[in-house]
GUKOLTI-580263 format. One line per 5 residues: for each residue x, y, z of C-alpha. Coordinates in steps of 0.25 Angstrom, whole numbers, plus 5000, padded with zeros to 4 digits. Example, Ala and Ser with C-alpha at 12.3 -4.5 7.8 and 13.67 -1.06 7.14 Angstrom:
# GUKOLTI-580263
5049,4982,5031  5055,4996,5029
# end
This chain:
# GUKOLTI-580263
5193,5183,5067  5187,5177,5080  5195,5167,5086  5185,5157,5085  5183,5160,5070
5198,5159,5067  5198,5145,5072  5186,5139,5066  5192,5144,5054  5204,5138,5055
5199,5125,5059  5192,5126,5046  5204,5128,5037  5212,5118,5043  5200,5108,5042
5200,5109,5027  5214,5110,5025  5216,5097,5032  5204,5092,5022  5213,5097,5011
5224,5089,5015  5217,5076,5018  5218,5077,5032  5204,5076,5035  5192,5072,5025
5181,5080,5026  5168,5071,5025  5154,5076,5018  5143,5069,5023  5134,5066,5011
5118,5068,5011  5111,5056,5006  5100,5064,5003  5109,5070,4991  5112,5057,4986
5098,5052,4984  5090,5050,4972  5080,5062,4968  5067,5057,4975  5073,5048,4985
5074,5051,5000  5086,5048,5010  5085,5047,5024  5098,5050,5031  5101,5043,5043
5112,5049,5052  5125,5041,5052  5129,5033,5064  5143,5029,5067  5145,5013,5064
5152,5005,5076  5166,5006,5067  5165,5020,5067  5179,5026,5073  5178,5036,5084
5183,5050,5080  5197,5054,5084  5211,5058,5077  5216,5046,5067  5229,5043,5069
5239,5035,5060  5242,5025,5070  5233,5012,5070  5225,5010,5080  5232,5000,5091
5220,4991,5098  5220,4993,5113  5228,4981,5123  5218,4971,5121  5209,4975,5111
5208,4965,5098  5208,4972,5086  5196,4971,5075  5195,4970,5062  5187,4984,5056
5174,4982,5055  5166,4987,5042  5159,5000,5045  5143,4999,5042  5135,5010,5034
5124,5016,5042  5111,5011,5036  5103,5020,5026  5090,5017,5025  5085,5015,5010
5080,5027,5001  5063,5025,5001  5059,5026,4987  5044,5029,4981  5040,5016,4975
5029,5015,4963  5016,5010,4969  5009,4999,4965  4994,5003,4964  4986,4991,4970
4971,4991,4975  4965,4982,4985  4951,4975,4985  4946,4964,4991  4936,4952,4986
4925,4946,4998  4918,4934,4998  4907,4935,5008  4895,4926,5014  4882,4937,5014
4868,4932,5020  4858,4943,5015  4848,4937,5024  4857,4941,5037  4864,4953,5029
4877,4948,5034  4889,4941,5029  4894,4927,5037  4906,4928,5030  4915,4937,5023
4929,4935,5016  4937,4946,5010  4952,4946,5003  4959,4958,4997  4960,4958,4981
4971,4966,4975  4972,4975,4961  4984,4981,4955  4984,4993,4947  4988,4995,4933
4999,4987,4925  5012,4989,4932  5013,4977,4940  5009,4964,4931  5017,4955,4941
5011,4960,4954  4997,4962,4946  4996,4946,4944  5000,4944,4956  4989,4950,4963
4980,4946,4953  4985,4931,4959  4985,4935,4974  4971,4940,4972  4966,4927,4965
4973,4920,4979  4966,4928,4987  4952,4927,4980  4954,4910,4981  4959,4913,4997
4946,4922,4999  4937,4913,4994  4942,4900,4999  4942,4906,5014  4927,4910,5011
4924,4896,5006  4930,4889,5018  4924,4898,5030  4910,4901,5023  4903,4891,5031
4909,4892,5044  4907,4906,5044  4891,4903,5041  4889,4894,5051  4898,4904,5062
4889,4916,5057  4883,4924,5068  4874,4937,5066  4881,4943,5079  4894,4940,5075
4903,4944,5062  4902,4937,5051  4915,4929,5047  4926,4936,5040  4940,4933,5033
4945,4946,5027  4959,4949,5021  4963,4964,5021  4975,4969,5012  4983,4980,5016
4994,4985,5006  5006,4989,5012  5013,4993,5000  5012,4993,4985  5022,4996,4977
5033,4993,4967  5041,4985,4977  5030,4977,4985  5016,4975,4987  5013,4973,5002
4999,4970,5007  4994,4965,5022  4984,4957,5022  4975,4957,5033  4965,4944,5036
4956,4946,5047  4945,4934,5049  4934,4933,5058  4928,4920,5060  4919,4924,5072
4926,4928,5086  4930,4939,5093  4938,4947,5083  4943,4942,5069  4959,4937,5067
4968,4944,5057  4980,4937,5049  4990,4945,5042  4997,4941,5028  5003,4949,5016
5005,4951,5002  5019,4957,4998  5021,4956,4984  5032,4962,4974  5024,4970,4963
5035,4969,4952  5034,4954,4952  5023,4951,4958  5029,4941,4968  5023,4940,4982
5036,4942,4993  5038,4936,5006  5045,4942,5016  5057,4932,5015  5056,4941,4999
5058,4954,5007  5067,4951,5020  5081,4948,5017  5087,4943,5031  5076,4937,5036
5084,4933,5051  5086,4948,5053  5074,4953,5049  5067,4943,5057  5076,4950,5069
5072,4963,5066  5057,4960,5066  5058,4955,5079  5065,4965,5085  5053,4975,5079
5043,4966,5087  5050,4967,5099  5051,4981,5098  5036,4981,5097  5034,4972,5108
5040,4981,5117  5034,4993,5112  5020,4987,5113  5022,4981,5127  5025,4967,5124
5012,4963,5118  5018,4950,5110  5018,4937,5115  5029,4927,5121  5039,4924,5109
5033,4933,5100  5048,4934,5095  5047,4919,5092  5036,4921,5085  5037,4932,5076
5052,4926,5071  5045,4913,5069  5033,4921,5060  5044,4929,5051  5053,4916,5048
5040,4910,5044  5036,4922,5035  5048,4922,5029  5048,4907,5025  5033,4910,5021
5027,4922,5017  5014,4917,5020  5016,4912,5033  5007,4917,5044  5007,4926,5056
5015,4937,5050  5013,4947,5037  5023,4956,5032  5023,4969,5022  5030,4979,5017
5028,4995,5020  5036,5005,5013  5047,5005,5025  5045,4993,5031  5042,4977,5033
5028,4976,5041  5027,4962,5049  5013,4959,5053  5011,4948,5063  4996,4942,5063
4988,4944,5078  4989,4936,5089  5004,4931,5084  5012,4939,5093  5001,4948,5100
4987,4948,5105  4975,4950,5096  4975,4963,5100  4988,4969,5097  4984,4965,5083
4995,4960,5073  5010,4965,5075  5017,4973,5065  5032,4973,5063  5038,4983,5055
5052,4981,5048  5057,4994,5043  5066,4993,5030  5075,5005,5030  5081,4999,5044
5081,4984,5041  5088,4984,5026  5095,4974,5028  5081,4965,5030  5074,4966,5017
5079,4959,5003  5077,4961,4989  5069,4975,4988  5071,4989,4995  5055,4991,4998
5059,5004,5007  5047,5013,4999  5045,5028,5001  5031,5031,5006  5028,5046,4998
5014,5046,5007  5003,5037,5013  4991,5033,5013  4982,5031,5025  4969,5024,5026
4964,5030,5037  4949,5027,5037  4940,5015,5032  4925,5014,5031  4917,5009,5045
4905,5010,5052  4904,5019,5064  4911,5031,5059  4925,5035,5059  4933,5047,5058
4945,5051,5051  4956,5062,5051  4964,5067,5040  4976,5070,5045  4988,5076,5041
4995,5081,5052  4993,5080,5067  4985,5080,5074  4976,5073,5065  4962,5078,5062
4963,5090,5052  4952,5084,5046  4941,5073,5050  4933,5063,5042  4922,5059,5049
4913,5047,5044  4899,5044,5047  4893,5030,5045  4877,5029,5044  4869,5018,5049
4870,5006,5040  4879,5014,5030  4893,5008,5029  4900,5020,5025  4897,5034,5031
4900,5049,5028  4912,5057,5031  4913,5071,5034  4930,5078,5035  4929,5088,5047
4940,5099,5050  4939,5103,5063  4923,5106,5065  4921,5107,5051  4915,5099,5040
4924,5099,5028  4918,5087,5020  4909,5078,5018  4908,5066,5010  4894,5069,5003
4886,5053,5008  4899,5045,5005  4903,5037,5014  4918,5035,5019  4925,5022,5015
4940,5023,5016  4949,5035,5017  4965,5038,5015  4973,5050,5019  4985,5050,5009
4997,5057,5014  5009,5062,5005  5018,5072,5010  5009,5084,5012  4997,5078,5005
4986,5072,5011  4975,5067,5005  4961,5061,5012  4954,5051,5003  4941,5047,5007
4935,5036,5001  4919,5035,5001  4909,5025,4998  4894,5025,4993  4884,5017,4988
4887,5007,4978  4901,5005,4983  4905,5018,4975  4916,5025,4981  4921,5041,4981
4934,5045,4985  4936,5059,4991  4951,5065,4992  4954,5077,5000  4968,5084,5002
4970,5085,5016  4976,5098,5021  4977,5107,5035  4970,5117,5031  4960,5111,5020
4954,5098,5017  4953,5097,5000  4945,5088,4992  4954,5083,4981  4944,5075,4974
4932,5065,4973  4933,5052,4967  4922,5041,4963  4930,5030,4968  4939,5026,4978
4953,5032,4979  4962,5022,4983  4977,5026,4989  4989,5019,4982  4996,5010,4992
5011,5017,4995  5008,5027,4984  5003,5039,4990  5003,5047,4977  4993,5039,4970
4978,5034,4972  4969,5025,4966  4954,5030,4961  4945,5016,4962  4935,5022,4948
4922,5013,4949  4916,5015,4935  4913,5010,4920  4923,5008,4910  4922,4998,4900
4915,4989,4909  4925,4990,4921  4920,4995,4936  4932,5000,4943  4945,5007,4941
4956,5012,4949  4963,5026,4945  4976,5031,4948  4977,5045,4956  4990,5051,4957
4991,5061,4971  4996,5075,4968  5005,5082,4977  4993,5092,4978  4984,5081,4982
4976,5080,4968  4973,5067,4962  4978,5065,4947  4970,5053,4940  4980,5042,4932
4973,5030,4927  4961,5021,4929  4963,5004,4930  4950,4998,4928  4949,4984,4935
4935,4983,4929  4932,4972,4939  4919,4974,4946  4918,4966,4958  4905,4960,4960
4911,4950,4970  4926,4945,4968  4922,4932,4963  4915,4941,4949  4926,4950,4949
4933,4949,4936  4940,4958,4925  4930,4964,4917  4932,4960,4901  4928,4969,4891
4925,4960,4877  4928,4969,4864  4916,4969,4853  4924,4975,4844  4939,4977,4840
4945,4988,4849  4957,4997,4845  4967,4999,4859  4982,5002,4860  4991,4993,4867
4996,4998,4881  5009,4991,4880  5010,5000,4866  5001,5010,4867  5005,5012,4850
5001,5000,4847  4985,4996,4843  4977,4985,4847  4963,4981,4841  4956,4972,4850
4949,4963,4843  4933,4959,4847  4930,4949,4856  4943,4953,4865  4941,4953,4880
4948,4964,4888  4949,4968,4902  4949,4983,4903  4960,4987,4913  4963,5002,4914
4959,5015,4909  4958,5030,4912  4944,5031,4910  4944,5042,4898  4953,5036,4887
4957,5023,4887  4955,5007,4893  4967,4997,4895  4963,4982,4893  4967,4969,4895
4968,4962,4881  4967,4946,4881  4981,4945,4878  4985,4953,4892  4988,4966,4884
4983,4979,4888  4976,4987,4878  4972,5002,4878  4958,5006,4872  4956,5021,4870
4942,5026,4875  4933,5038,4875  4924,5039,4889  4911,5044,4885  4904,5051,4896
4891,5051,4890  4889,5037,4890  4898,5035,4901  4906,5024,4893  4918,5023,4884
4921,5024,4869  4931,5015,4862  4934,5020,4846  4921,5029,4848  4912,5015,4851
4905,5013,4866  4911,5003,4875  4900,4995,4873  4900,4993,4861  4915,4990,4860
4916,4979,4872  4908,4967,4877  4907,4967,4891  4905,4979,4896  4896,4981,4910
4890,4993,4918  4902,4993,4928  4894,5001,4938
# end
């Protein structure tokens, strides 16, 4: 045996002997990933030595004596290195965004002199009753505010109207940031144009706890307010330096004042806040800190780096994938790249607008070759779903009378595969890349429109789940109401809460259609607020439904053609 190998062997034997006699301790580092729960991911950060960690030196039995002139300090506690929280997948709350409008249309000039638009939300299903009730109250309040705004400004809008200028407009758009079991967070962007060079934009927020329906203020989320403000100001300072000092004098004081007011009054203007999966975002209105050209100022405070600043709930959420809304309709034509790896542009969607038409045809190109055409349909919206290696392009088209058709493609490096075509709109569920919503327009016992839940498989296929029927035909929001059905005869049904319990609905009962699979059952809301399931059979020969062998028109009064 060589001399070097002998030395190594002796060193190993000596080390083991010392360990067995207790002279030294062998420390085996643990892997955090091994102690994580199944299905959870753990981020491992290198451990840095703390301030109180002693340098490596030969231990002695004698206490360390202070150097002459040096005072002896009490030992300080060693601070454990920070480990970020484990991000967990959260249950998505399916919420749809719509809008109500009020406009001053003049047929003689074919122009609006004034236009007001504001958002409305719909919660799907029965799993979030408190949240649903809170959202309905918010919708009613938004209706009142929108109508008041229209009434207050209509006379001035008409007086100041000029055919050479754009009409007056007040519009609020809603951008859902999160909709899961912990938080429903929406950024509200209010744009107002009452003449002049450009419109003005203000920001506000809607943050709710879906479990309780309670509206959350910034003070409900922030724990250490002074430290939070200090952290936010430091992030703003970094942004200011990075962008060449665009903020005005005393911007720090202005920003601090906005945060202090917001923490005391969630409705305070000038600044808004929303929660995203891994950070809290602050939005400062245009002109407040910088010139109009800079736009609003965004300050993002990450959760996992500032765990002591947040309160009550761990809002950190895992993101299994993402939806990117990468196109919307507009005149003049546009092009969209369906990308999966750099460089962009494996497939190119070219949209062509025609004079006098709001929507234009689309073509999908791969290199110099056209691989898909829209067959005379206009592209209105497009999304790209990314989840691991899976990418789905969702192209929503529109044609006459407001009907829509959606084409779903799987984007691959070798080919573009058409997954399916849906008659209606296919809409992403925010923060839930495993599901889509399919907006179905049809006739089901006097209802008009519904939403089916689609599950996205790993293969990129879409599986149909169930349909929620909102049954409100929107002929203008003032006329919008729940469709009701009045029974002409006794109807046999089952309790939704207890499927074994039979219910006999008497003649003359007023019911609200709620949910169906469009084939075998219809859930209705009874006059007392409970839910009942009525078995139905779809009669494809007459495009109607049979209930206990009787045609729906002979069972219910109030069924109208749904369009």
